PAVEX-191362 format. One record per residue (C-alpha): z negated, x, y negated; residue in three letters. Coordinates in nm, 4 decimals, m for minus. Each point is the difference from the previous one (the first is absolute). Example, Ala and Ser with C-alpha at 12.3 -4.5 7.8 and 13.67 -1.06 7.14 Angstrom:
BEGIN
<r w="m0.7800" u="1.2300" v="0.4500" rest="ALA"/>
<r w="0.0660" u="0.1370" v="m0.3440" rest="SER"/>
***
This chain:
BEGIN
<r w="13.5866" u="m7.1447" v="2.9941" rest="MET"/>
<r w="0.0049" u="m0.3754" v="0.0479" rest="SER"/>
<r w="0.0112" u="m0.2483" v="m0.2878" rest="VAL"/>
<r w="m0.3381" u="m0.1444" v="0.0989" rest="SER"/>
<r w="m0.1570" u="0.3445" v="m0.0001" rest="ARG"/>
<r w="0.1409" u="0.0720" v="m0.3472" rest="ILE"/>
<r w="m0.1315" u="m0.3352" v="m0.1214" rest="ALA"/>
<r w="m0.3476" u="0.0827" v="0.1319" rest="ILE"/>
<r w="0.0045" u="0.3395" v="m0.1719" rest="LEU"/>
<r w="0.1055" u="m0.1593" v="m0.3288" rest="ILE"/>
<r w="m0.2721" u="m0.2625" v="0.0353" rest="LEU"/>
<r w="m0.2639" u="0.2644" v="0.0680" rest="LEU"/>
<r w="0.1142" u="0.2124" v="m0.2934" rest="ALA"/>
<r w="m0.0019" u="m0.2867" v="m0.2471" rest="THR"/>
<r w="m0.3292" u="m0.1454" v="0.1210" rest="SER"/>
<r w="m0.1771" u="0.3359" v="m0.0191" rest="SER"/>
<r w="0.1352" u="0.0557" v="m0.3527" rest="ALA"/>
<r w="m0.1234" u="m0.3429" v="m0.1049" rest="ALA"/>
<r w="m0.3357" u="0.0679" v="0.1633" rest="PHE"/>
<r w="m0.0349" u="0.3283" v="m0.1881" rest="ALA"/>
<r w="0.0512" u="m0.1823" v="m0.3296" rest="GLN"/>
<r w="m0.2555" u="m0.2724" v="0.0683" rest="GLU"/>
<r w="m0.3554" u="0.1131" v="m0.0828" rest="PRO"/>
<r w="m0.2661" u="m0.0899" v="0.2520" rest="ASP"/>
<r w="m0.2859" u="m0.2342" v="m0.0799" rest="ASP"/>
<r w="m0.2570" u="0.2806" v="m0.0172" rest="SER"/>
<r w="0.2023" u="0.1791" v="m0.2696" rest="LEU"/>
<r w="0.0307" u="m0.3212" v="m0.2034" rest="LEU"/>
<r w="m0.3704" u="m0.0719" v="0.0471" rest="SER"/>
<r w="m0.0902" u="0.3483" v="m0.1218" rest="LYS"/>
<r w="0.2310" u="m0.0426" v="m0.2998" rest="GLY"/>
<r w="m0.1533" u="m0.3363" v="m0.0845" rest="GLN"/>
<r w="m0.3516" u="0.1445" v="0.0231" rest="SER"/>
<r w="0.0968" u="0.2865" v="m0.2314" rest="LEU"/>
<r w="0.1532" u="m0.2469" v="m0.2459" rest="ALA"/>
<r w="m0.3068" u="m0.2228" v="0.0071" rest="GLU"/>
<r w="m0.2297" u="0.2954" v="m0.0666" rest="ALA"/>
<r w="0.2101" u="0.1812" v="m0.2606" rest="ASN"/>
<r w="0.2621" u="m0.2261" v="m0.1563" rest="CYS"/>
<r w="m0.1182" u="m0.3624" v="m0.0064" rest="ALA"/>
<r w="m0.2044" u="0.0461" v="m0.3160" rest="ILE"/>
<r w="0.3277" u="0.0055" v="m0.1967" rest="CYS"/>
<r w="0.2861" u="m0.1058" v="0.2317" rest="HIS"/>
<r w="0.0691" u="m0.3190" v="0.1938" rest="ALA"/>
<r w="0.0144" u="0.1533" v="0.3470" rest="ILE"/>
<r w="0.0841" u="m0.3080" v="0.2063" rest="TYR"/>
<r w="0.3033" u="m0.2265" v="0.0381" rest="ALA"/>
<r w="m0.1314" u="m0.2374" v="m0.2678" rest="THR"/>
<r w="m0.2107" u="0.0168" v="m0.3137" rest="GLY"/>
<r w="0.0099" u="0.1725" v="m0.3360" rest="ASN"/>
<r w="m0.1103" u="0.3522" v="m0.0758" rest="SER"/>
<r w="m0.3474" u="0.0142" v="m0.1579" rest="PRO"/>
<r w="0.1423" u="0.2460" v="m0.2537" rest="LEU"/>
<r w="0.2966" u="m0.1826" v="m0.1538" rest="VAL"/>
<r w="0.2150" u="0.3122" v="m0.0417" rest="ILE"/>
<r w="m0.0545" u="0.1141" v="0.3608" rest="ALA"/>
<r w="0.2947" u="m0.0996" v="0.2190" rest="PRO"/>
<r w="m0.0699" u="m0.2010" v="0.3120" rest="THR"/>
<r w="0.0440" u="0.1860" v="0.3267" rest="PHE"/>
<r w="0.2546" u="m0.2595" v="0.1136" rest="ARG"/>
<r w="0.2163" u="0.0721" v="m0.3054" rest="ASP"/>
<r w="m0.0355" u="0.3751" v="0.0477" rest="ILE"/>
<r w="0.1258" u="m0.0542" v="0.3561" rest="ALA"/>
<r w="0.3308" u="m0.1477" v="m0.1139" rest="VAL"/>
<r w="0.0553" u="0.2436" v="m0.2856" rest="ASN"/>
<r w="m0.0549" u="0.3227" v="0.1946" rest="TYR"/>
<r w="0.0700" u="0.1206" v="0.3500" rest="ASP"/>
<r w="m0.2437" u="0.1369" v="0.2543" rest="PHE"/>
<r w="0.1043" u="0.3651" v="m0.0336" rest="ALA"/>
<r w="m0.0319" u="m0.0063" v="m0.3800" rest="ASP"/>
<r w="m0.3469" u="m0.1571" v="0.0177" rest="LEU"/>
<r w="m0.1217" u="0.2387" v="0.2659" rest="GLU"/>
<r w="0.1332" u="0.2986" v="m0.1969" rest="ASP"/>
<r w="m0.1609" u="m0.1253" v="m0.3210" rest="ALA"/>
<r w="m0.3342" u="m0.0472" v="0.1718" rest="PHE"/>
<r w="0.0209" u="0.3452" v="0.1582" rest="ASN"/>
<r w="0.0805" u="0.1590" v="m0.3362" rest="GLU"/>
<r w="m0.2482" u="m0.2083" v="m0.1998" rest="GLY"/>
<r w="0.1169" u="m0.3100" v="m0.1829" rest="VAL"/>
<r w="0.0906" u="0.0852" v="m0.3575" rest="ALA"/>
<r w="m0.1084" u="m0.2648" v="m0.2472" rest="THR"/>
<r w="m0.0822" u="m0.0081" v="m0.3659" rest="GLU"/>
<r w="m0.2645" u="m0.2677" v="0.0474" rest="HIS"/>
<r w="m0.3535" u="0.1421" v="m0.0210" rest="PRO"/>
<r w="m0.1424" u="m0.2505" v="0.2482" rest="ALA"/>
<r w="0.2217" u="0.1317" v="0.2822" rest="MET"/>
<r w="m0.2128" u="0.2416" v="0.2021" rest="PRO"/>
<r w="0.1241" u="0.3445" v="0.0943" rest="ASP"/>
<r w="m0.0260" u="m0.0512" v="0.3742" rest="TRP"/>
<r w="0.1159" u="0.2919" v="0.2135" rest="GLN"/>
<r w="0.0928" u="m0.1734" v="0.3248" rest="MET"/>
<r w="0.0375" u="0.1644" v="0.3349" rest="THR"/>
<r w="0.3462" u="m0.0330" v="0.1561" rest="PRO"/>
<r w="m0.1461" u="m0.2536" v="0.2446" rest="GLU"/>
<r w="m0.1455" u="m0.2090" v="m0.2838" rest="GLN"/>
<r w="0.3299" u="0.0157" v="m0.1904" rest="ALA"/>
<r w="0.1903" u="m0.1200" v="0.3064" rest="GLU"/>
<r w="m0.2478" u="m0.2808" v="0.0679" rest="ALA"/>
<r w="m0.0132" u="m0.1381" v="m0.3530" rest="ILE"/>
<r w="0.3776" u="0.0264" v="m0.0437" rest="ALA"/>
<r w="0.0502" u="m0.1852" v="0.3296" rest="ALA"/>
<r w="m0.2462" u="m0.2691" v="m0.1064" rest="TYR"/>
<r w="0.1705" u="m0.0463" v="m0.3369" rest="ILE"/>
<r w="0.3422" u="m0.0242" v="0.1645" rest="MET"/>
<r w="m0.1332" u="m0.2655" v="0.2396" rest="SER"/>
<r w="m0.0388" u="m0.2281" v="m0.3043" rest="LEU"/>
<r w="0.3679" u="0.0148" v="m0.1033" rest="ALA"/>
<r w="0.0669" u="m0.3490" v="0.1375" rest="HIS"/>
<r w="m0.2262" u="m0.1423" v="m0.2731" rest="ALA"/>
<r w="0.1214" u="0.2120" v="m0.2927" rest="GLY"/>
<r w="0.2700" u="m0.0509" v="m0.2538" rest="LYS"/>
<r w="0.2552" u="0.2439" v="m0.1323" rest="GLN"/>
<r w="m0.0438" u="0.0759" v="m0.3684" rest="LYS"/>
<r w="0.3011" u="m0.0545" v="m0.2213" rest="THR"/>
<r w="0.0883" u="0.1528" v="m0.3345" rest="ASP"/>
<r w="m0.0924" u="m0.3304" v="m0.1630" rest="LEU"/>
<r w="m0.3550" u="0.0218" v="0.1388" rest="GLU"/>
<r w="m0.0625" u="0.3537" v="m0.1210" rest="THR"/>
<r w="m0.2356" u="m0.0172" v="m0.3006" rest="PRO"/>
<r w="0.1270" u="0.1521" v="m0.3198" rest="LEU"/>
<r w="m0.1625" u="0.3277" v="m0.0947" rest="GLN"/>
<r w="m0.1484" u="0.0182" v="m0.3520" rest="PRO"/>
<r w="0.1894" u="0.2142" v="m0.2459" rest="LEU"/>
<r w="m0.1562" u="0.3312" v="m0.0980" rest="ALA"/>
<r w="m0.2398" u="m0.0521" v="m0.2877" rest="GLY"/>
<r w="m0.0435" u="m0.3733" v="0.0684" rest="SER"/>
<r w="m0.3544" u="m0.1319" v="0.0315" rest="PRO"/>
***
């Protein structure tokens, strides 16, 4: 096999792998629509802005603190939270994929949390 033919095969393999990882615009649009309808009441769901509910993390920060597979799995299993305002939304696999893809598309605007930014938890028995 010639060097140029090998180079073409490598190029095709890497470009198709990259393509498979990039969500299409319709998936992101569906994820954004789901977020607007179900999440925006508490979370900042865009690249800028604060969450309406102060304790709700912004989607852009979620994007840099989790990976796509973990988000999609969590959405498929039902997001566990101790906050009563978080709805128990049983997503379809397609919805889970779309909203996870949309959240991950905001990673460029998020910031990684550090140990110094983690709020201290109250001690048991404290008011």
